N, CA, C and O atoms as CSV, one atom per row, in Angstrom:
chain,resi,resn,atom,element,x,y,z
A,1,MET,N,N,31.878,87.276,-289.387
A,1,MET,CA,C,31.502,86.148,-288.570
A,1,MET,C,C,32.658,85.820,-287.631
A,1,MET,O,O,33.819,85.853,-288.037
A,2,THR,N,N,32.350,85.512,-286.409
A,2,THR,CA,C,33.356,85.149,-285.415
A,2,THR,C,C,33.199,83.685,-285.058
A,2,THR,O,O,32.087,83.189,-284.875
A,3,HIS,N,N,34.336,82.995,-284.960
A,3,HIS,CA,C,34.333,81.587,-284.564
A,3,HIS,C,C,35.196,81.429,-283.323
A,3,HIS,O,O,36.083,82.243,-283.065
A,4,THR,N,N,34.940,80.412,-282.582
A,4,THR,CA,C,35.688,80.140,-281.364
A,4,THR,C,C,36.478,78.851,-281.534
A,4,THR,O,O,35.968,77.854,-282.045
A,5,ILE,N,N,37.725,78.887,-281.099
A,5,ILE,CA,C,38.567,77.691,-281.088
A,5,ILE,C,C,38.907,77.420,-279.627
A,5,ILE,O,O,39.376,78.311,-278.918
A,6,SER,N,N,38.671,76.203,-279.186
A,6,SER,CA,C,38.944,75.842,-277.791
A,6,SER,C,C,40.325,75.230,-277.663
A,6,SER,O,O,40.687,74.317,-278.405
A,7,LEU,N,N,41.089,75.741,-276.718
A,7,LEU,CA,C,42.406,75.205,-276.400
A,7,LEU,C,C,42.455,74.904,-274.911
A,7,LEU,O,O,41.859,75.616,-274.102
A,8,ASP,N,N,43.173,73.840,-274.555
A,8,ASP,CA,C,43.326,73.606,-273.121
A,8,ASP,C,C,44.400,74.563,-272.602
A,8,ASP,O,O,45.050,75.251,-273.388
A,9,ASP,N,N,44.585,74.608,-271.294
A,9,ASP,CA,C,45.518,75.560,-270.681
A,9,ASP,C,C,46.946,75.398,-271.198
A,9,ASP,O,O,47.637,76.386,-271.445
A,10,GLU,N,N,47.379,74.161,-271.359
A,10,GLU,CA,C,48.740,73.913,-271.838
A,10,GLU,C,C,48.914,74.415,-273.279
A,10,GLU,O,O,49.926,75.038,-273.603
A,11,GLN,N,N,47.935,74.146,-274.132
A,11,GLN,CA,C,48.014,74.616,-275.518
A,11,GLN,C,C,48.051,76.141,-275.570
A,11,GLN,O,O,48.840,76.725,-276.314
A,12,TYR,N,N,47.203,76.773,-274.784
A,12,TYR,CA,C,47.170,78.236,-274.804
A,12,TYR,C,C,48.471,78.822,-274.251
A,12,TYR,O,O,48.933,79.857,-274.730
A,13,ALA,N,N,49.060,78.178,-273.259
A,13,ALA,CA,C,50.330,78.656,-272.710
A,13,ALA,C,C,51.419,78.603,-273.787
A,13,ALA,O,O,52.228,79.525,-273.891
A,14,ARG,N,N,51.446,77.525,-274.592
A,14,ARG,CA,C,52.426,77.428,-275.680
A,14,ARG,C,C,52.175,78.502,-276.726
A,14,ARG,O,O,53.116,79.089,-277.259
A,15,LEU,N,N,50.897,78.759,-277.021
A,15,LEU,CA,C,50.550,79.799,-277.991
A,15,LEU,C,C,50.969,81.171,-277.482
A,15,LEU,O,O,51.505,81.980,-278.239
A,16,GLU,N,N,50.724,81.437,-276.195
A,16,GLU,CA,C,51.147,82.707,-275.598
A,16,GLU,C,C,52.668,82.868,-275.625
A,16,GLU,O,O,53.175,83.957,-275.896
A,17,ALA,N,N,53.385,81.793,-275.345
A,17,ALA,CA,C,54.849,81.850,-275.368
A,17,ALA,C,C,55.356,82.161,-276.773
A,17,ALA,O,O,56.282,82.955,-276.940
A,18,ALA,N,N,54.759,81.546,-277.767
A,18,ALA,CA,C,55.149,81.819,-279.158
A,18,ALA,C,C,54.854,83.270,-279.516
A,18,ALA,O,O,55.643,83.916,-280.206
A,19,ALA,N,N,53.729,83.778,-279.052
A,19,ALA,CA,C,53.361,85.172,-279.338
A,19,ALA,C,C,54.338,86.135,-278.669
A,19,ALA,O,O,54.746,87.122,-279.281
A,20,ARG,N,N,54.714,85.863,-277.429
A,20,ARG,CA,C,55.677,86.723,-276.737
A,20,ARG,C,C,57.008,86.759,-277.481
A,20,ARG,O,O,57.613,87.819,-277.643
A,21,THR,N,N,57.456,85.594,-277.928
A,21,THR,CA,C,58.723,85.506,-278.658
A,21,THR,C,C,58.664,86.317,-279.940
A,21,THR,O,O,59.653,86.937,-280.331
A,22,ALA,N,N,57.508,86.317,-280.598
A,22,ALA,CA,C,57.338,87.036,-281.864
A,22,ALA,C,C,56.864,88.474,-281.655
A,22,ALA,O,O,56.617,89.190,-282.625
A,23,ASN,N,N,56.734,88.903,-280.391
A,23,ASN,CA,C,56.225,90.246,-280.068
A,23,ASN,C,C,54.881,90.528,-280.744
A,23,ASN,O,O,54.691,91.571,-281.370
A,24,THR,N,N,53.971,89.593,-280.607
A,24,THR,CA,C,52.646,89.752,-281.188
A,24,THR,C,C,51.623,89.108,-280.255
A,24,THR,O,O,51.955,88.738,-279.128
A,25,THR,N,N,50.403,88.976,-280.712
A,25,THR,CA,C,49.341,88.392,-279.887
A,25,THR,C,C,49.127,86.921,-280.239
A,25,THR,O,O,49.475,86.488,-281.337
A,26,PRO,N,N,48.558,86.156,-279.315
A,26,PRO,CA,C,48.241,84.764,-279.630
A,26,PRO,C,C,47.316,84.648,-280.849
A,26,PRO,O,O,47.478,83.740,-281.665
A,27,ASP,N,N,46.353,85.559,-280.972
A,27,ASP,CA,C,45.451,85.517,-282.133
A,27,ASP,C,C,46.215,85.645,-283.440
A,27,ASP,O,O,45.909,84.959,-284.416
A,28,THR,N,N,47.217,86.532,-283.457
A,28,THR,CA,C,47.988,86.756,-284.671
A,28,THR,C,C,48.828,85.531,-285.025
A,28,THR,O,O,48.939,85.168,-286.196
A,29,VAL,N,N,49.419,84.893,-284.014
A,29,VAL,CA,C,50.204,83.683,-284.260
A,29,VAL,C,C,49.312,82.599,-284.842
A,29,VAL,O,O,49.664,81.978,-285.845
A,30,LEU,N,N,48.168,82.366,-284.227
A,30,LEU,CA,C,47.263,81.329,-284.709
A,30,LEU,C,C,46.747,81.646,-286.103
A,30,LEU,O,O,46.693,80.760,-286.956
A,31,ALA,N,N,46.367,82.891,-286.346
A,31,ALA,CA,C,45.888,83.281,-287.675
A,31,ALA,C,C,46.983,83.082,-288.720
A,31,ALA,O,O,46.705,82.639,-289.834
A,32,GLY,N,N,48.230,83.410,-288.363
A,32,GLY,CA,C,49.339,83.210,-289.292
A,32,GLY,C,C,49.534,81.754,-289.655
A,32,GLY,O,O,49.773,81.419,-290.815
A,33,LEU,N,N,49.430,80.883,-288.651
A,33,LEU,CA,C,49.544,79.447,-288.928
A,33,LEU,C,C,48.427,78.975,-289.847
A,33,LEU,O,O,48.668,78.222,-290.791
A,34,LEU,N,N,47.213,79.415,-289.571
A,34,LEU,CA,C,46.091,78.985,-290.396
A,34,LEU,C,C,46.143,79.593,-291.790
A,34,LEU,O,O,45.782,78.934,-292.765
A,35,ASN,N,N,46.587,80.837,-291.894
A,35,ASN,CA,C,46.716,81.472,-293.204
A,35,ASN,C,C,47.814,80.828,-294.031
A,35,ASN,O,O,47.796,80.896,-295.260
A,36,TRP,N,N,48.764,80.207,-293.362
A,36,TRP,CA,C,49.844,79.526,-294.058
A,36,TRP,C,C,49.311,78.361,-294.883
A,36,TRP,O,O,49.875,78.026,-295.925
A,37,LEU,N,N,48.230,77.747,-294.421
A,37,LEU,CA,C,47.658,76.631,-295.177
A,37,LEU,C,C,47.100,77.160,-296.492
A,37,LEU,O,O,46.199,78.000,-296.483
A,38,PRO,N,N,47.617,76.687,-297.614
A,38,PRO,CA,C,47.141,77.224,-298.886
A,38,PRO,C,C,45.720,76.775,-299.195
A,38,PRO,O,O,45.323,75.649,-298.898
A,39,ALA,N,N,44.974,77.681,-299.794
A,39,ALA,CA,C,43.625,77.356,-300.249
A,39,ALA,C,C,43.747,76.632,-301.587
A,39,ALA,O,O,44.581,76.991,-302.418
A,40,THR,N,N,42.931,75.633,-301.788
A,40,THR,CA,C,42.968,74.910,-303.049
A,40,THR,C,C,41.597,74.974,-303.699
A,40,THR,O,O,40.565,74.976,-303.028
A,41,LYS,N,N,41.616,75.026,-305.013
A,41,LYS,CA,C,40.361,75.055,-305.759
A,41,LYS,C,C,39.996,73.675,-306.281
A,41,LYS,O,O,38.853,73.419,-306.658
A,42,THR,N,N,40.981,72.795,-306.296
A,42,THR,CA,C,40.736,71.430,-306.742
A,42,THR,C,C,41.033,70.485,-305.589
A,42,THR,O,O,41.868,70.787,-304.737
A,43,PRO,N,N,40.360,69.349,-305.556
A,43,PRO,CA,C,40.614,68.401,-304.461
A,43,PRO,C,C,42.071,67.936,-304.472
A,43,PRO,O,O,42.686,67.777,-305.526
A,44,LEU,N,N,42.594,67.729,-303.287
A,44,LEU,CA,C,43.959,67.227,-303.158
A,44,LEU,C,C,43.960,65.711,-303.241
A,44,LEU,O,O,43.017,65.050,-302.805
A,45,SER,N,N,45.025,65.173,-303.803
A,45,SER,CA,C,45.198,63.720,-303.762
A,45,SER,C,C,45.508,63.345,-302.316
A,45,SER,O,O,45.922,64.199,-301.532
A,46,PRO,N,N,45.314,62.088,-301.958
A,46,PRO,CA,C,45.654,61.688,-300.578
A,46,PRO,C,C,47.108,61.998,-300.218
A,46,PRO,O,O,47.398,62.375,-299.082
A,47,GLU,N,N,48.026,61.840,-301.182
A,47,GLU,CA,C,49.439,62.128,-300.916
A,47,GLU,C,C,49.649,63.619,-300.669
A,47,GLU,O,O,50.367,63.992,-299.741
A,48,GLN,N,N,49.032,64.479,-301.485
A,48,GLN,CA,C,49.162,65.921,-301.294
A,48,GLN,C,C,48.560,66.348,-299.954
A,48,GLN,O,O,49.134,67.172,-299.242
A,49,TYR,N,N,47.409,65.785,-299.621
A,49,TYR,CA,C,46.748,66.106,-298.368
A,49,TYR,C,C,47.653,65.761,-297.185
A,49,TYR,O,O,47.835,66.567,-296.272
A,50,THR,N,N,48.213,64.556,-297.217
A,50,THR,CA,C,49.088,64.111,-296.135
A,50,THR,C,C,50.324,64.989,-296.044
A,50,THR,O,O,50.708,65.395,-294.947
A,51,ARG,N,N,50.963,65.297,-297.184
A,51,ARG,CA,C,52.170,66.123,-297.179
A,51,ARG,C,C,51.869,67.521,-296.657
A,51,ARG,O,O,52.643,68.074,-295.874
A,52,ARG,N,N,50.746,68.097,-297.088
A,52,ARG,CA,C,50.401,69.452,-296.660
A,52,ARG,C,C,50.184,69.494,-295.150
A,52,ARG,O,O,50.688,70.396,-294.481
A,53,TRP,N,N,49.431,68.520,-294.600
A,53,TRP,CA,C,49.180,68.532,-293.168
A,53,TRP,C,C,50.426,68.165,-292.387
A,53,TRP,O,O,50.629,68.682,-291.288
A,54,ASP,N,N,51.265,67.292,-292.917
A,54,ASP,CA,C,52.527,66.984,-292.235
A,54,ASP,C,C,53.370,68.248,-292.115
A,54,ASP,O,O,53.960,68.503,-291.065
A,55,ALA,N,N,53.430,69.045,-293.188
A,55,ALA,CA,C,54.188,70.297,-293.151
A,55,ALA,C,C,53.596,71.248,-292.117
A,55,ALA,O,O,54.334,71.891,-291.371
A,56,PHE,N,N,52.261,71.341,-292.069
A,56,PHE,CA,C,51.603,72.220,-291.109
A,56,PHE,C,C,51.911,71.783,-289.679
A,56,PHE,O,O,52.240,72.617,-288.836
A,57,TRP,N,N,51.809,70.487,-289.400
A,57,TRP,CA,C,52.050,70.024,-288.041
A,57,TRP,C,C,53.507,70.177,-287.649
A,57,TRP,O,O,53.814,70.329,-286.466
A,58,ASN,N,N,54.423,70.138,-288.632
A,58,ASN,CA,C,55.825,70.422,-288.314
A,58,ASN,C,C,55.975,71.852,-287.825
A,58,ASN,O,O,56.729,72.116,-286.888
A,59,VAL,N,N,55.255,72.782,-288.460
A,59,VAL,CA,C,55.294,74.178,-288.029
A,59,VAL,C,C,54.691,74.298,-286.633
A,59,VAL,O,O,55.270,74.943,-285.759
A,60,VAL,N,N,53.540,73.682,-286.423
A,60,VAL,CA,C,52.890,73.730,-285.115
A,60,VAL,C,C,53.781,73.067,-284.071
A,60,VAL,O,O,53.856,73.537,-282.936
A,61,GLY,N,N,54.444,72.003,-284.436
A,61,GLY,CA,C,55.331,71.303,-283.508
A,61,GLY,C,C,56.452,72.183,-283.013
A,61,GLY,O,O,56.918,72.015,-281.886
A,62,SER,N,N,56.897,73.120,-283.834
A,62,SER,CA,C,57.963,74.012,-283.386
A,62,SER,C,C,57.484,74.884,-282.242
A,62,SER,O,O,58.276,75.253,-281.375
A,63,ILE,N,N,56.220,75.215,-282.224
A,63,ILE,CA,C,55.657,75.990,-281.118
A,63,ILE,C,C,55.507,75.104,-279.889
A,63,ILE,O,O,55.768,75.550,-278.771
A,64,GLN,N,N,55.094,73.868,-280.077
A,64,GLN,CA,C,54.926,72.965,-278.945
A,64,GLN,C,C,56.221,72.806,-278.169
A,64,GLN,O,O,56.196,72.637,-276.950
A,65,HIS,N,N,57.337,72.859,-278.851
A,65,HIS,CA,C,58.618,72.652,-278.195
A,65,HIS,C,C,59.273,73.963,-277.774
A,65,HIS,O,O,60.451,73.994,-277.417
A,66,GLY,N,N,58.499,75.044,-277.821
A,66,GLY,CA,C,59.008,76.316,-277.359
A,66,GLY,C,C,60.005,76.972,-278.288
A,66,GLY,O,O,60.781,77.827,-277.862
A,67,GLN,N,N,59.994,76.581,-279.559
A,67,GLN,CA,C,60.918,77.150,-280.518
A,67,GLN,C,C,60.147,77.712,-281.703
A,67,GLN,O,O,60.191,77.135,-282.790
A,68,PRO,N,N,59.450,78.810,-281.522
A,68,PRO,CA,C,58.669,79.349,-282.625
A,68,PRO,C,C,59.573,79.710,-283.792
A,68,PRO,O,O,60.712,80.145,-283.619
A,69,LEU,N,N,59.037,79.519,-284.964
A,69,LEU,CA,C,59.793,79.817,-286.172
A,69,LEU,C,C,59.882,81.319,-286.400
A,69,LEU,O,O,58.972,82.072,-286.056
A,70,THR,N,N,60.986,81.733,-286.982
A,70,THR,CA,C,61.116,83.127,-287.378
A,70,THR,C,C,60.362,83.328,-288.690
A,70,THR,O,O,59.971,82.360,-289.342
A,71,SER,N,N,60.162,84.572,-289.069
A,71,SER,CA,C,59.497,84.861,-290.340
A,71,SER,C,C,60.270,84.253,-291.503
A,71,SER,O,O,59.668,83.718,-292.434
A,72,ASP,N,N,61.591,84.329,-291.458
A,72,ASP,CA,C,62.414,83.755,-292.526
A,72,ASP,C,C,62.230,82.241,-292.616
A,72,ASP,O,O,62.159,81.683,-293.711
A,73,GLU,N,N,62.154,81.585,-291.465
A,73,GLU,CA,C,61.950,80.130,-291.467
A,73,GLU,C,C,60.569,79.773,-292.014
A,73,GLU,O,O,60.421,78.805,-292.760
A,74,MET,N,N,59.560,80.562,-291.639
A,74,MET,CA,C,58.210,80.326,-292.170
A,74,MET,C,C,58.204,80.521,-293.687
A,74,MET,O,O,57.625,79.714,-294.414
A,75,ASP,N,N,58.849,81.592,-294.166
A,75,ASP,CA,C,58.918,81.846,-295.610
A,75,ASP,C,C,59.592,80.690,-296.336
A,75,ASP,O,O,59.167,80.290,-297.419
A,76,GLU,N,N,60.651,80.155,-295.725
A,76,GLU,CA,C,61.361,79.036,-296.332
A,76,GLU,C,C,60.460,77.806,-296.421
A,76,GLU,O,O,60.426,77.137,-297.454
A,77,LEU,N,N,59.737,77.506,-295.357
A,77,LEU,CA,C,58.822,76.365,-295.381
A,77,LEU,C,C,57.725,76.550,-296.424
A,77,LEU,O,O,57.378,75.611,-297.141
A,78,ILE,N,N,57.185,77.750,-296.505
A,78,ILE,CA,C,56.142,78.025,-297.497
A,78,ILE,C,C,56.709,77.844,-298.897
A,78,ILE,O,O,56.065,77.241,-299.756
A,79,GLY,N,N,57.916,78.365,-299.131
A,79,GLY,CA,C,58.549,78.204,-300.441
A,79,GLY,C,C,58.757,76.750,-300.806
A,79,GLY,O,O,58.543,76.357,-301.953
A,80,GLU,N,N,59.175,75.947,-299.838
A,80,GLU,CA,C,59.361,74.515,-300.086
A,80,GLU,C,C,58.041,73.847,-300.437
A,80,GLU,O,O,57.983,73.011,-301.338
A,81,GLU,N,N,56.984,74.215,-299.727
A,81,GLU,CA,C,55.673,73.624,-299.990
A,81,GLU,C,C,55.186,74.010,-301.385
A,81,GLU,O,O,54.651,73.169,-302.108
A,82,ILE,N,N,55.365,75.261,-301.763
A,82,ILE,CA,C,54.945,75.711,-303.088
A,82,ILE,C,C,55.731,74.983,-304.159
A,82,ILE,O,O,55.163,74.575,-305.173
A,83,ALA,N,N,57.038,74.812,-303.950
A,83,ALA,CA,C,57.875,74.092,-304.918
A,83,ALA,C,C,57.411,72.637,-305.039
A,83,ALA,O,O,57.353,72.095,-306.143
A,84,ASP,N,N,57.082,72.007,-303.913
A,84,ASP,CA,C,56.600,70.625,-303.955
A,84,ASP,C,C,55.290,70.533,-304.726
A,84,ASP,O,O,55.122,69.628,-305.544
A,85,ASP,N,N,54.356,71.453,-304.481
A,85,ASP,CA,C,53.084,71.436,-305.182
A,85,ASP,C,C,53.289,71.676,-306.668
A,85,ASP,O,O,52.621,71.056,-307.495
A,86,HIS,N,N,54.211,72.574,-307.017
A,86,HIS,CA,C,54.491,72.847,-308.421
A,86,HIS,C,C,55.081,71.623,-309.098
A,86,HIS,O,O,54.743,71.319,-310.242
A,87,ALA,N,N,55.959,70.921,-308.400
A,87,ALA,CA,C,56.564,69.696,-308.951
A,87,ALA,C,C,55.496,68.646,-309.193
A,87,ALA,O,O,55.577,67.907,-310.175
A,88,ASP,N,N,54.490,68.558,-308.319
A,88,ASP,CA,C,53.414,67.588,-308.485
A,88,ASP,C,C,52.585,67.880,-309.727
A,88,ASP,O,O,52.121,66.948,-310.385
A,89,THR,N,N,52.389,69.135,-310.059
A,89,THR,CA,C,51.541,69.480,-311.197
A,89,THR,C,C,52.283,69.408,-312.514
A,89,THR,O,O,51.657,69.316,-313.570
A,90,THR,N,N,53.629,69.449,-312.474
A,90,THR,CA,C,54.385,69.407,-313.715
A,90,THR,C,C,54.887,68.008,-314.030
A,90,THR,O,O,55.407,67.762,-315.118
A,91,ALA,N,N,54.736,67.110,-313.101
A,91,ALA,CA,C,55.232,65.731,-313.313
A,91,ALA,C,C,54.297,64.931,-314.182
A,91,ALA,O,O,54.560,63.761,-314.459
């Protein structure tokens, strides 16, 4: 199944710039950002939901400012998010 996501010209220009910096395509950058969002099998608490989306928008914000994250930086953010989620379940 194919879906369409609409971006205005400015948004697409930022996505293209991030893709050029990463030597990849805009589709790959966007898919990577979306794949970064972890799938959950149980509903999130409002706090978890807010924290997860805040982390995602921080990643997206790095592209908005023309500073795409490196793979190492993305891995670090993902690791932090996983550690936070693990801390929530063990508390």
